[in-house]
N, C-alpha and C positions, 0 to 999 in steps of 0.2 A: 213261271219264268220271270226272271228279274227284268226290271226296266233298264234301259240304257241306250246308248247311241250305237247304231249299226255301223260296223267298219268292215272294209274289204281287206283281206290278207293279200299282200303283194306276192309276186312270183318268188321272192326270196324269203317268204314267211314273215315279213315285217307288217306291223300294225301300228297306226298312229294312236297314241293315247289322247283323248279329247283334252283341249286346253283347260277347261273347267276342272277336270280331275287332276291334271298336272299341277295346276295352281293350288288346289285344295290339299294335295298331298306333298307339295314342295318338290316336285320332280322337274328338273331343268334339263335342257339339252346337254348330253355328255354324262349325265348321272348314271350310276349303276342301279339296276333293279334286279330283284330276285323273282324268278318265275317258277312256280311249282304246282303240283296237282294236289287238290284237297277235296275229298268227297266227290270225286269225279268231275271237278271243275278246275279250270286253269286260274291261278291266282297270281297277280302281279303285285309285288310289294316294293316300296322304296327301300334301298339298302341302307344300313346304318353306316354313317361316315366314321372315319377314324376319330374325329373330334368328338362326336357323340358317344362313341364307345369309351374314349378316354374320360370324358365327363362322367359317364356312368360309373366307371371304376373309381374315380375320385370321390364321388358321392358315397359309394359303398364303403370305401376305406374310411371316410369321415364317420359314417354311421357305426362302423366296427369300433373305431376309437371311442366314440361316445358310449357305446354299450360296455366296452371294457372298463371305462372310467366309472360307469354306474355300478357295474358288478364289483369293482374294487371297493367302492363305498359300502355296498351291501355286505360284502364279505367281512369288512372291518367291523361293521355294526353287529353282525352275527357273532364274531369273535368276542366282542365286548359282552354280549348277553349270554353266550354259551361257553365261553372259554375256548382254549385250544383243543383241537381234535386229539383224541387219545392215540398213542402210538400202538400199533397192532403188532 
């Protein structure tokens, strides 16, 4: 059994997340969390914000551009050494 703070479930099913855990995981009052079952246990996770999601998409797009530029250079180098591909 895992260690942790014991909490009582209120009449409406509410449980208070301990302050130390809220601070460690960046959960503030009014934030959304995701609750799901995993291997027979309840798991509470901080939701990803729109800003975090957008930042992730921007990073992915930048990495895609970098890879495309790298592949373009590799393709040009291969053409120099191998010549154009034959027409089938």
